[in-house]
C-alpha positions in Angstrom: 24.0 69.8 16.2 24.7 66.2 15.3 22.6 63.9 13.0 22.1 60.1 13.1 23.9 58.6 10.2 21.4 55.8 10.0 18.0 57.7 10.1 19.0 61.3 9.8 17.4 62.3 13.1 18.8 65.5 14.9 20.6 64.6 18.1 21.6 66.7 21.1 25.2 66.7 22.1 26.1 63.2 23.5 22.7 61.8 22.5 22.6 58.3 21.0 19.9 57.6 18.5 17.5 54.8 19.3 16.7 53.8 15.7 17.3 50.2 14.7 20.4 50.9 12.7 22.1 52.7 15.6 20.9 50.0 18.1 22.3 47.2 16.0 25.6 49.0 15.6 25.8 49.5 19.3 25.1 45.8 20.2 28.0 44.2 22.0 30.3 42.0 19.9 31.1 38.5 20.9 34.6 36.9 20.6 34.6 33.7 18.6 37.4 31.4 17.4 37.3 33.0 14.1 37.4 36.5 15.4 34.7 39.1 16.2 31.1 38.8 15.0 28.0 40.9 15.5 25.6 39.3 18.0 22.5 41.4 17.5 19.6 39.5 19.1 17.3 40.4 16.2 19.7 39.2 13.6 20.5 36.0 15.6 16.9 34.9 16.0 15.9 36.0 12.5 18.6 33.7 11.0 17.7 30.8 13.2 14.0 31.1 12.5 14.6 30.8 8.8 16.7 27.7 9.4 14.0 26.2 11.6 11.2 26.9 9.0 13.2 25.4 6.2 14.1 22.3 8.3 10.5 21.9 9.3 9.3 22.1 5.7 11.9 19.5 4.6 10.9 17.2 7.4 7.2 17.6 6.5 7.9 16.7 2.9 9.8 13.6 4.0 7.0 12.4 6.3 4.4 12.9 3.5 6.7 10.9 1.1 7.2 8.1 3.6 3.4 7.9 4.2 2.8 7.8 0.5 5.4 5.1 -0.1 4.0 2.9 2.7 0.4 3.2 1.5 1.0 2.9 -2.2 3.8 0.4 -2.6 4.6 -3.1 -1.4 2.1 -5.4 0.2 0.1 -2.7 1.9 -0.1 -0.6 -1.2 -1.2 -3.6 -3.2 -3.9 -4.4 -0.6 -5.2 -0.8 -0.7 -5.2 -0.6 -4.5 -7.2 -3.9 -4.7 -9.6 -2.8 -2.0 -10.4 0.4 -4.0 -11.1 -1.5 -7.3 -12.9 -4.5 -5.8 -16.3 -2.7 -5.9 -15.4 -0.1 -8.6 -17.6 0.1 -11.7 -14.4 0.9 -13.7 -11.9 -1.4 -11.9 -12.1 -4.5 -14.0 -8.8 -4.0 -15.8 -6.9 -3.5 -12.6 -8.7 -6.4 -10.9 -7.6 -8.9 -13.4 -4.0 -7.6 -13.6 -3.7 -8.0 -9.8 -5.3 -11.5 -9.6 -3.8 -13.3 -12.7 -0.2 -14.2 -13.7 1.3 -11.5 -15.9 1.7 -13.8 -18.9 -1.9 -14.9 -18.8 -3.2 -11.4 -18.4 -1.3 -10.3 -21.5 -2.4 -13.4 -23.5 -6.1 -12.5 -22.7 -5.8 -9.0 -24.1 -8.4 -8.4 -26.8 -12.0 -9.4 -26.9 -11.7 -12.1 -24.2 -10.2 -9.7 -21.6 -12.6 -6.9 -22.6 -15.5 -9.3 -22.1 -14.2 -10.2 -18.6 -13.7 -6.5 -17.7 -17.1 -5.5 -18.9 -18.7 -8.3 -16.9 -16.9 -7.2 -13.7 -17.7 -3.5 -14.2 -21.4 -4.2 -15.0 -21.7 -6.4 -11.9 -20.4 -3.6 -9.7 -22.6 -1.0 -11.4 -25.6 -3.2 -10.6 -24.4 -3.3 -6.9 -24.0 0.5 -6.8 -27.6 0.9 -8.1 -28.8 -0.5 -4.7 -25.9 0.2 -2.4 -23.3 2.9 -1.6 -20.0 1.1 -0.9 -17.2 3.1 0.8 -13.8 1.7 1.8 -13.4 2.1 5.5 -10.2 0.3 6.5 -7.4 -1.9 5.3 -5.6 -3.7 8.1 -2.8 -6.3 8.1 -3.9 -9.3 10.1 -0.9 -11.7 10.0 2.1 -12.9 8.1 1.9 -16.1 6.0 4.3 -19.0 6.4 4.7 -22.6 5.4 1.5 -24.3 4.4 -0.4 -21.0 3.9 2.1 -20.0 1.2 2.0 -23.4 -0.3 -1.8 -23.1 -0.5 -1.5 -19.7 -2.1 0.7 -21.1 -4.9 -1.8 -23.9 -5.6 -4.8 -21.5 -5.6 -3.0 -19.0 -7.8 -2.4 -21.7 -10.4 -5.9 -23.1 -10.3 -7.5 -19.7 -10.6 -5.3 -19.1 -13.7 -6.4 -22.5 -15.1 -10.0 -21.2 -15.1 -8.9 -19.1 -18.1 -6.2 -21.4 -19.6 -6.0 -25.1 -18.7 -2.2 -25.2 -19.2 -1.8 -23.4 -15.8 -2.8 -26.6 -14.0 0.7 -27.8 -14.7 2.4 -24.5 -13.9 4.1 -24.0 -10.5 4.5 -20.7 -8.8 6.9 -19.8 -6.0 5.5 -17.7 -3.2 8.3 -15.7 -1.5 6.3 -14.0 1.2 2.7 -13.0 1.9 0.3 -11.3 4.3 -3.3 -11.6 5.3 -5.2 -8.3 5.2 -8.7 -7.5 6.3 -10.7 -5.1 4.2 -13.7 -3.4 5.7 -16.3 -1.5 3.7 -19.2 0.7 4.9 -22.3 -0.3 3.0 -25.4 1.9 2.8 -28.7 0.5 1.4 -30.1 3.3 -0.8 -33.7 2.3 -0.2 -33.8 1.7 3.5 -30.9 4.1 4.3 -29.5 1.4 6.6 -25.8 1.3 7.0 -23.8 -1.8 7.8 -20.2 -2.9 7.6 -18.9 -5.7 5.3 -15.5 -7.3 5.8 -13.4 -9.9 4.0 -9.9 -11.3 4.1 -7.5 -11.3 1.2 -3.9 -12.6 0.9 -1.3 -10.4 -0.7 1.5 -12.7 -1.9 4.8 -11.9 -3.7 5.4 -14.6 -6.3 8.8 -15.0 -8.0 8.7 -13.3 -11.4 5.3 -11.9 -10.8 5.6 -9.4 -7.9 2.7 -8.8 -5.5 -0.6 -10.5 -6.4 -4.0 -10.9 -4.8 -5.5 -14.1 -3.5 -9.2 -13.5 -2.9 -11.2 -16.8 -2.8 -14.6 -17.5 -1.4 -13.6 -19.3 1.9 -17.1 -20.5 2.7 -17.5 -21.5 6.3 -13.8 -21.2 7.1 -13.0 -18.8 9.9 -9.9 -17.5 8.3 -8.3 -17.3 4.8 -5.1 -18.6 6.2 -6.8 -21.8 7.4 -8.5 -22.1 4.0 -5.1 -21.9 2.2 -3.5 -24.4 4.6 -6.3 -26.9 3.9 -5.7 -26.5 0.1 -2.0 -27.4 0.7 -2.9 -30.4 2.9 -5.4 -31.7 0.4 -2.9 -31.4 -2.4 -0.2 -33.2 -0.4 -2.6 -36.0 0.5 -3.6 -36.3 -3.1 0.0 -36.5 -4.2 0.8 -39.2 -1.7 -2.3 -41.2 -2.8 -1.3 -40.9 -6.5 2.3 -42.0 -5.7 1.0 -45.0 -3.8 -1.2 -46.1 -6.8 1.6 -45.8 -9.3 4.1 -47.7 -7.2 1.8 -50.6 -6.2 2.6 -53.8 -8.1 0.0 -55.0 -10.6 -1.8 -58.4 -10.1 0.1 -59.9 -13.0 3.5 -59.1 -11.4 2.3 -60.6 -8.1 1.5 -63.9 -10.0 
């Protein structure tokens, strides 16, 4: 009487055990360049399944990382961050750091900045007493070029001059920029009526400043880009007029 050396089962003369150990041992070998290797189907698929699972996990992590980078850095990340704090009752500090030159923001630190932050937060708290505001979408509309970037430089300096007049003489260099449309879902807490509110912002990368937000009240203008182009045109026209006045001969020199 024989016994299976893998599972110990009693075997009749000439009988081959069907246990997994004996079956694996009996599997045909495959000739490879490096010699002979075992080609048990179970072992083959088990090994490849592990490789597939590990590869899929790594790919998933990379996809999540890419999505995070796209949504939290660069122009899009800046736009999303601003959209979240624009109606936040605790976003005043972030708001001013994104809309003012770095040097001005640092110089305002203390009571003056605290006062601005408190005013911003209190205003949004008041809004939230009556409305529930939820960010719905942040969408890139277009790329800024030429006069639109010139207008962004002018507006950024004038906005800074509201807090420190010396910035009227400062010049900023806009490297690139994009127009984004932010859409909010607004629910009136009393009437329970829900509406959508949208506004355009410009996300501009200034030399030495990084990405900053341009968010003016554009009035009756159809687009923020047109508004910024008009600012540049008005500035250019004003400069030409000033140049004409300074170069015109006086009445005494004419005589």
